[in-house]
Steps between C-alpha positions, in 0.01 A plus 500: 500500500739790539566716803282791390200270444555350847494847656189594300318191626604581857354850457178349362478268802544795736234693308257208523550474874442873540194484273352213701526700823351809337220290350423344836493838672276668244267201470474477877347849508237397246424141600546253784849385604452152353408645160809720514715198581352300211559786257863562599602135545567422131736795467690399811514136389638600160761720665596219737546256214711753314720565804548127560588448134749786509648365823553158343645657185734712711612194693579323175711799399683521834585131496623529141270232361315735262662843492309810396602646166681830486283803415481592134674827416 
């Protein structure tokens, strides 16, 4: 994984978090709160897993165990 891919995945994680909140808000206007929570939960869970994975990958880079590759030019 190179640095640009890492940043792209971080942007995707941020987008998923934002999308889960938007989904919950819109769905809450149409259905009950519990339905809105059930609909937005998978997006938030996926974003959480992605953030945790990126955090662990970043820690491996900081410690020097598995450094990130340089960006391709």
